[in-house]
N, C-alpha and C positions, 0 to 999 in steps of 0.2 A: 798318923803322923805327917806333918807338914814336910816336903822336901826343902832343901836350901834354896833360897832366893837365887833367880838367875840374872847375869847380865845379860840384856836382850841388845844385841848390836844389830839390829834388823832394821829396816826401814819403815815397818809398821809401827815402831816404837818412837819415831822420830817426833819431836815437840810439835805441836801446832804452828801451823805458819803464822809468823807476825804479821800484825795488820799493817797496811799502809804501804801503796806504791811499790817502789823498786824493792824494798824488804820484803815485801809479801810475795813478788814474784821470785826473788831469789830463793826465798825459803821452797816455794813450790817446785822449783827446777831442783834443789837439792833433795826434796823429798821422792820426786819422780826418779832421779837418778838412783838413789838407795833403793828403792821398790825394784827398779829393774836389775840390779845387782843381786838383791835376796832373791828374787822370784825367778831368775833364770833356770831353767830346768836343765837338768843334766842330760846329755844327748846319749840314750843308751844304744849300745853297739847291736849289731842286729844278730850276730851269730850267738846262739845260747850255749852256755856251760852244760857239756854233757856228764863229765865227772871230774873229780879232784882226787888225786893221787896225793896221802898225806904220809910222809915218811920222816921219822926221826933217826938221829944220830946213833941209837941204841940199837937200831935195825927194825923196830916197831913200823907198821905201816898199815894203811888202811885206803880204801877208795869210797868217795860219797858219789853214788850215781843219781842223777835228777831226771824226773819225769815231768812234763809239763801238760796243762790241759789247754783246751781250745783258745783259751784267751791269753796263753803264754805264762800263767800263774804255775807254781811249783805243786804238782799234785802228788808227788811222792819223792822220797828221799830213802835210797837204799845204802845201807853201809856193807860193804865186803871186806874180806881181810884173807890173807894167804892160808890155805889149809896145809895139812901134814902131808908128808910124802916128798917124794923127787920132784914130780911136775909142778908142785905148788900151786894148784888149782885153786882159783880164788871162791870162797864160800860165801853164802848169805850169812850174816851176821844180824841183820836187824833192817826193818823197814818201817817208816812214818809214812801214814796215808792222810794228806791234808784235803779237807772239804771246806768249800767256801758257801756261805748265805748271806743274805742280806744284813743279818745282825750278829754273825758269829763266823767264825773261823774255828775248826776242830782238827787237831792233829792227834792221830791215833796210832799208837805203835804197840809191840807185844808187851812192853812193860808198863803201858799207861796211857793217859789221854790229857790232853789240854784243852781248854775252850776259851776262846778269846772274844769277849763280848766287844762289838762295833757301834759307834756312832760316827755318822758320816764318812764311813769306810775306814774309820782309825780305831785301833783296839784301845779301850778305855778300861777293860777290866780282865782278869784272867783267874782261871780255877784250874787244878792239876790235881789228878789222882795217879799215883804210880805204885807199883806193886811187883817186886822181884820175886818174892816168896809170900804165901799167905801170912807168915810172922813178921815180913820185913815189907812194911807198906806205909804209904803216907799221903798227905794231900797238902795243898799250898793255895794261897790267893794273893792276888796284886791287882795293881791299879796303874794307868799310864795317864799322863798329862802332856799338853803341847803350849807351845808359846803363840803369839800373834801370828807368825810367820808361817805356821803348820810345823815347825821342827818338834821333835820329840824333846820335851822339857825335863821330865822327871818320871820316876816310877817309884810303886812300894812293893814291898815282898814280904810274906809271911808263912810260916809253917809252924808245927808244934815245939821247934826249936828256937827259932831266931825271927826277928823282924827287923826290918832295915828300909831307910828311904834314900833314892838315889836322885841326884840333881845333874843335868847335862848342860855344858855352855857351847852356843854355837855363834861363831862369829864370822859374818860374811859367807854363811853357807859352809863352814868348815868346823867340824868337831874338834875342839880344842880342850875340853876338860871335863871330868866326872868328880863328883863327889858322893859318897856313900856314909850315911850317918847310921852307925851301929850302936845302939843304946849309948848314945853319947861320945862314942869313938868314931873319928873320921878318917877314912880311906880317900886319898885324893889322886885322881889319875890326869896327867897332862901329857897332851897329844902335841907333837911337832909335826906339820903336815909338808908335803912337797906340792905347791900349787899346781904342778905338771902332771902329777899323778892323779888322775881323775878314778872317781868310783863309778865307771860307767859300763861295768858288764850287766848283762841281764839280772844277775844275783847281786845284791848288796852285800859288800864282803863284810861290812859291819854285822850282817846277820849270822856269821859263821864263828861259832863259839871258838873253833880252833884258831881263828885268825886274831881275834880280841883277848879272849880268856878274861874278860872283865866286862861287868856290865848284865843288867837284867834286861837288856834290850833286844838280845841276839834273834829270839824266835819271831816278835812281830817285825822285825826288818827283813828277815828272810822271808815271811810271807807276804811282804807289801803292804802290811797294815799298820805300819808305825810313823806315820806322817811323811813330812817332805825328806827326800833322799839329801844327804849331804854330800858336797861336791869333790872332796878329795879324800885319798888315803893316808894314812899315818907313815912317817919314816923312824918315829921313836914314840914310845908310850912309856912315861915314868910313872910308877905307883908307889906313894909312900903313906904310911900312918902319920897324920898330923901329930906333932908333940913327941913323937918317938924318936929315939937316938939311933935306932936301926939304918943301916945303909938303904936307900931305896932300891926298889927292884925294877928293872926295865927290860923291854923289848925294842930290838931294832928291824926294821924291815927294808929289805933290798929286793928290788923287782926286776923280774927279767922279761922282756918285751919281744913280740913277734908282730911288729907293726904297730896297729892300734890296741892289739890284744895281750893282756897278761900271759905270758908262758909260764912263769913261776914265781914264787915268794919265798925268799929264804928269811926266816924268822930266828934270831937270836935272841937268848937272855943274858943277864948280868953274869950268869955262872958260865957261859959258853955253850950252853945247850941249843942245839939247832933243831928247826922243824922246817921240811921244805914242801910247799905246797905247788903241785903241778897242775896245770889247768888243761883240760882236753874239750875242744869245742863240736858242735854238732857241724856236719858238712852243710 
């Protein structure tokens, strides 16, 4: 299946410079300025995320603990949650170990394994096997594509029950929209961004499924194999089925800062349900 056609608002898609004297020089200056804007890398903050505590209004909570290898890549993610008893000792619930090779990244956990095939350091395909029980197991496959500026442009996903294609819209380095085509039905997500709220932690927050909860891109962004990182974070995401009379779903994001670093994010949906992500950093 082919993904939706993307609008490419990047300098690498500017028209070729027109010929002739002043017009050619002006076009080249415009192209250079656009390229600088599109290609400016996000300055990643030096302190790494040690853990994220995720709490819902219902009282459910868990923690994600991160382990890094010598190159600063995520080597393991351990999930813990409160145990029983008065002391509420946190118990280990599950761990995913990530290994890196020149042509693939493998994520292995107690309930399955996902392998991401690489080309030029970017994920281009994925295959996963999962098994909660011998009777309840499955497999999936997918692909990833990129635009001319190196941003993730689209992906596909399929298992024995469903298949779909997603396309992503990046404008001036910001993620502004997603479309998912599921057997002729289209789910659209629109992102409203705060230009001053930078996506500059060592972990790409678009790689946390708890953060966005939409899109087939979270793992490859979390492991740093999903192409160029977008610059800003959302303050609101609205999702709707095209052509449906149902009210759209949405999430709002309120950030609490400690200097340059995010201390917490309060996420609220259209039903008033809230989730709080608290960030703890290595010393």
